Every structure is written in C-alpha cells, then in structure tokens.
C-alpha positions in Angstrom: 11.4 -7.2 30.3 11.0 -4.8 33.2 13.0 -1.6 33.4 13.5 1.0 36.0 13.5 4.6 34.8 15.7 7.1 36.7 16.5 10.6 35.4 15.5 9.5 31.9 17.8 6.5 31.9 16.6 2.9 31.9 18.1 -0.3 33.4 16.8 -3.8 33.4 15.3 -5.1 36.7 16.2 -8.7 37.3 14.8 -9.1 40.7 11.2 -7.8 41.3 11.8 -7.9 45.1 14.2 -5.0 44.9 11.6 -2.5 43.9 12.0 1.1 45.1 9.9 4.2 44.7 11.1 4.9 41.2 9.3 4.7 37.8 9.0 1.3 36.1 8.3 0.1 32.6 7.2 -3.4 31.7 7.0 -4.9 28.2 5.6 -8.4 28.9 3.6 -11.2 27.5 0.1 -11.8 29.1 1.5 -14.7 31.2 4.5 -12.8 32.5 2.4 -9.7 33.1 -0.1 -11.7 35.2 2.9 -12.8 37.4 4.0 -9.2 37.8 0.7 -7.6 38.7 1.7 -7.0 42.3 4.9 -5.4 41.2 3.0 -2.9 39.1 0.1 -2.6 41.6 -2.5 -3.6 39.2 -5.6 -5.4 40.5 -5.9 -8.9 39.1 -9.6 -8.5 38.5 -9.0 -5.4 36.4 -6.3 -7.1 34.4 -8.5 -10.1 33.7 -11.4 -7.9 32.7 -9.3 -5.9 30.3 -7.6 -8.9 28.7 -11.0 -10.6 28.0 -12.0 -7.8 25.6 -9.5 -7.1 22.7 -11.7 -4.2 21.3 -10.0 -0.9 20.6 -10.9 1.3 23.6 -9.8 3.6 26.4 -10.8 3.1 30.1 -10.0 5.7 32.8 -10.1 3.8 36.1 -9.2 5.0 39.5 -5.5 6.2 39.3 -5.0 4.0 36.2 -5.5 4.5 32.5 -6.1 1.5 30.3 -6.2 1.4 26.5 -6.1 -1.4 24.0 -4.7 -0.9 20.5 -4.9 -3.5 17.7 -1.7 -3.1 15.6 -3.4 -3.5 12.2 -1.1 -4.0 9.2 -3.1 -2.3 6.5 -0.7 -3.4 3.8 -1.7 -7.0 4.5 -4.3 -8.7 2.1 -6.7 -8.9 5.0 -7.1 -7.0 8.3 -8.1 -10.0 10.4 -6.6 -11.2 13.7 -4.5 -8.1 14.5 -2.0 -8.2 17.4 -3.6 -6.3 20.3 -1.3 -4.3 22.6 -2.6 -3.3 26.1 -1.3 -0.3 28.0 -1.7 0.0 31.8 -0.6 3.5 32.8 -0.3 4.7 36.4 1.5 7.5 38.1 4.6 5.4 38.8 4.6 2.8 36.0 3.7 1.7 32.5 2.9 -1.9 31.7 2.7 -2.9 28.0 1.2 -6.3 27.4 1.2 -8.1 24.1 1.7 -11.6 22.7 4.6 -10.6 20.4 6.8 -8.2 22.4 9.5 -7.8 19.8 7.9 -4.9 18.0 7.3 -2.9 21.2 10.9 -3.7 22.3 12.2 -2.3 19.1 10.1 0.9 19.6 11.5 1.1 23.2 15.1 0.7 21.9 14.5 3.5 19.4 13.0 5.7 22.1 16.0 5.2 24.4 18.6 5.7 21.7 17.4 9.2 20.7 20.3 11.6 20.9 19.8 14.4 23.5 16.5 13.1 24.8 15.5 11.1 27.9 13.1 8.2 28.1 9.5 8.9 29.2 6.5 6.6 29.1 4.7 9.3 27.1 7.4 9.2 24.4 7.1 5.5 24.2 3.3 5.7 23.7 3.7 8.4 21.2 6.3 6.5 19.2 4.1 3.4 19.3 1.3 5.3 17.6 3.7 6.8 15.1 5.0 3.3 14.3 1.6 1.8 13.6 0.5 4.7 11.4 3.6 6.2 9.8 3.1 4.4 6.4 -0.7 4.6 6.4 -0.9 7.7 4.3 1.4 6.2 1.6 -0.7 3.0 1.5 -3.9 5.0 1.2 -2.4 6.8 -1.8 -1.6 3.4 -3.3 -5.2 2.3 -2.7 -6.4 5.5 -4.5 -4.2 4.7 -7.5 -5.7 1.2 -7.7 -9.2 2.6 -7.5 -8.3 5.0 -10.4 -7.3 2.0 -12.5 -10.6 0.3 -11.5 -12.5 3.4 -12.6 -10.9 3.2 -16.0 -11.8 -0.4 -16.4 -15.4 0.2 -15.5 -15.9 3.3 -17.6 -13.9 2.1 -20.6 -15.4 -1.4 -20.3 -12.0 -3.2 -20.1 -11.6 -6.3 -17.9 -15.2 -5.8 -16.7 -15.6 -9.3 -15.2 -13.7 -8.7 -12.0 -14.9 -5.2 -11.4 -17.6 -6.0 -9.0 -15.2 -8.3 -6.9 -12.7 -5.4 -6.7 -15.4 -3.0 -5.7 -16.5 -5.3 -2.9 -12.9 -5.8 -1.8 -12.1 -2.1 -1.6 -15.4 -1.3 0.2 -14.7 -3.9 2.9 -11.1 -2.8 3.4 -11.9 0.9 3.5 -14.8 0.3 5.9 -12.5 -1.6 8.3 -9.9 1.2 8.1 -12.5 3.8 8.7 -13.8 2.1 11.8 -10.2 1.6 13.0 -9.3 5.3 12.7 -12.6 6.2 14.4 -11.6 4.1 17.4 -8.1 5.6 17.5 -9.6 9.1 17.4 -11.8 8.1 20.4 -8.7 7.0 22.3 -6.9 10.2 21.6 -9.9 12.2 22.7 -9.9 10.3 26.0 -6.1 10.7 26.4 -6.3 14.4 25.9 -9.0 14.7 28.6 -6.3 13.3 31.0 -8.9 12.5 33.6 -6.4 10.9 36.1 -3.8 13.7 35.4 -1.2 11.1 34.5 0.1 12.9 31.4 2.3 16.0 31.2 1.4 19.0 29.1 4.2 18.1 26.7 2.7 14.6 26.2 -0.7 16.1 25.6 0.7 18.4 22.8 2.4 15.3 21.3 -0.9 13.4 21.3 -2.7 16.3 19.8 -0.3 16.2 16.9 -0.9 12.5 16.5 -4.6 13.1 16.8 -4.4 15.5 13.8 -2.5 12.8 11.8 -5.1 10.2 12.5 -7.9 12.6 11.7 -6.4 13.2 8.3 -6.1 9.5 7.7 -9.7 9.1 8.8 -10.9 11.7 6.3 -8.8 10.1 3.6 -10.7 6.9 4.1 -14.0 8.8 3.9 -12.9 10.2 0.6 -11.9 6.8 -0.7 -15.2 5.4 0.5 -17.1 8.0 -1.5 -14.9 7.3 -4.5 -15.6 3.6 -4.4 -19.3 4.3 -4.0 -19.2 6.5 -7.2 -17.4 3.7 -9.1 -20.1 1.2 -7.9 -22.8 3.6 -9.2 -20.9 3.9 -12.5 -20.6 0.2 -12.7 -24.3 -0.3 -12.1 -25.0 2.3 -14.7 -22.9 0.4 -17.2 -24.7 -2.8 -16.4 -28.1 -1.1 -16.8 -27.0 0.4 -20.1 -25.9 -3.0 -21.4 -29.1 -4.6 -20.2 -31.2 -1.8 -21.9 -29.2 -2.4 -25.1 -30.0 -6.1 -25.0 -33.7 -5.4 -24.3 -33.8 -3.0 -27.2 -32.4 -5.6 -29.6 -35.1 -8.1 -28.4 -37.8 -5.5 -28.8 -36.7 -4.7 -32.3 -36.6 -8.4 -33.3 -40.1 -8.8 -31.8 -41.4 -5.8 -33.7 -39.9 -7.1 -37.0 -41.4 -10.6 -36.7 -44.7 -9.6 -35.1 -46.3 -9.0 -38.6 -45.1 -12.4 -39.7 -46.7 -13.9 -36.7 -49.9 -12.3 -37.6 -49.7 -13.7 -41.2 -48.9 -17.2 -39.9 -51.9 -16.9 -37.5 -54.1 -15.7 -40.3 -53.3 -18.5 -42.7 -53.1 -21.0 -40.0 -56.9 -20.8 -39.4 -58.9 -23.9 -40.4 -60.9 -22.0 -43.1 -61.0 -22.3 -46.9 -59.5 -19.1 -48.3 -59.6 -17.9 -52.0 -55.8 -17.6 -52.0 -55.5 -21.3 -51.7 -56.6 -21.8 -55.3 -54.2 -19.1 -56.6 -51.1 -20.6 -58.3 -48.9 -17.8 -57.0 -50.4 -17.5 -53.5 -47.5 -19.2 -51.7 -44.7 -17.2 -53.4 -46.8 -14.0 -52.8 -47.0 -14.6 -49.1 -43.2 -15.2 -49.0 -42.7 -12.0 -50.9 -44.9 -10.0 -48.6 -43.1 -11.4 -45.6 -39.7 -10.5 -47.0 -40.9 -7.0 -47.9 -42.2 -6.5 -44.3 -38.9 -7.6 -42.8 -36.8 -5.3 -45.0 -39.2 -2.4 -44.5 -39.1 -2.8 -40.7 -35.3 -3.2 -40.7 -34.8 0.0 -42.8 -37.3 1.9 -40.6 -35.6 0.9 -37.3 -32.1 1.5 -38.8 -33.1 5.0 -40.0 -34.4 5.9 -36.5 -31.2 4.4 -34.9 -33.0 1.8 -32.8 -30.0 -0.5 -33.2 
C-alpha cells in the first residue's frame, strides 16, 4: 500500500500518476516496490544493490538513508531465515520493503490510531524497533532461568547426559543474539549521526531511548554468555573429577595386584625351587597372596584412596 501523509493524516493512493509534492509512505513487497521506484525517486541500481544483501546494516547515500533489519523472533527454537525489512528514507518519502507486509501494516495501523498524535515516518520506524524488541528482555530472563536449572543439573550431577547439548544450544543462541544486538546498535549510531539531516530532533531523542534499550539487551546477552561459559567450565570440572576418580580406582587396583603379579612372575620361572618339594608350599603362597590383598586394601582404605 502507498499512503499520502498530509498534516499528520494518511490516505491511500490508488493512482501513482496523481503524485503531488507531499510526503508519501509505501509498505510494499519487493516486486511492488520495484514497480514504484520512480514514484519514490529511488534509483533502480541502488534498490537492486540493497536487496541483494540482507545483512543488518545502515547506508547513508546521497539524500537517502537505507537500513536493513532482520525481524528475528528470539522465542523461536532457531534464529535462522529471519524476515528482512528494508527502509528507504528520503526527505519526502519512506519506502518499507518486505516479503510479508502484514506485520508492518499492523505497526502502521497502531501508529495512525494513537490518540492525540499525528503520523510521522520517524514514529513508524520507532514503533517498528519497539515491536521487534519489546519482549526480548522477558525472553532473556526466561533463558537465564533455564540456565539456572542447567547449573543445578551440572553441579548436583542430575540428568548429566544432556548437559553438554544444552550448553552448546545456549552458547549458539546467545552468540547469535549478541551479534544481532551489536548490529542494531551500529544502526542506531548511524541514525543518530543523521548525516543527510532527514530526521528531526524529536526523532533523534526517540532513537536515543531505543538505543539505550538495545544496549541493555546487548549487555544482558553478554552476562548470559559469561554465565554459560562458567557452567561449561563447571561441567568440564565435573567430568575431570569423575575421570580422576576412575583413574584412582584403577591405580588402587593396580597397586593391590602388583605384588601378586610379582609372585606369579617369580614362581613362573623355569627353575627348580625348594618350595616345590614342600607339602604346604601351594597353600602358603595362597595365604601370602590373600594377606597382601587384605593389607593393601586396609592401607588404602585408611588413607581414603577410595
């Protein structure tokens, strides 16, 4: 849809040939936007260049600001294949390009229905950023609670099998969120510079508030990343302790049976020994072996080797 904005009020434009010198807003799919480039006075080469790169970024061109925002749903199991929204901001227009325009249309309807306020492109952009981040703090708190549960499982050795998989899952997700917020902060820094002087002072104040919110979310992800790293180290320590305990058991067993191995080797030599002619030689060797085993066992038990 294409709207004309006059005195803070919007109306739908049905015929693009009836364009005046007013302010215009477009919320279009890529195909529709390409057909309306001349209406918004956007060079086709610039449009094609921007649409080829879906990365989160801000570009200040001559008399036009372009920024691309992936609308990541952090509550989803994975953060892959986000919907990318492109903004083309000029002095007289704002063109919003996305495959699924319904979400942006809903934000636009909310913006125009605010009591006692008039529509501006800056308010639409501000509301868009608020919409894609308004539940992020709540979700990060939920992630922190899940990490707390994981910490209990690791330290108390309950349900230890899936701990490493959960640690990897949290590390990947938090890493993606951290990079996402870093990119949003870069966009806000570029918006606040207002290189083309397309934003009002009121809009810059609004973006500064949003920049503060994103910065808090970014630092929350940093804290969660450190938290997961600590749990990974604790998990590794638990694994090392269990491995050391296993090695201690094998060491004790080896120490207990080493004297018996010496006896077996001694009497396994192909030599004629006097003990061979003694009637109690065989029971005596058995008795000596049992005494050695019991003595070693009591010694290691006393020194708490197992």
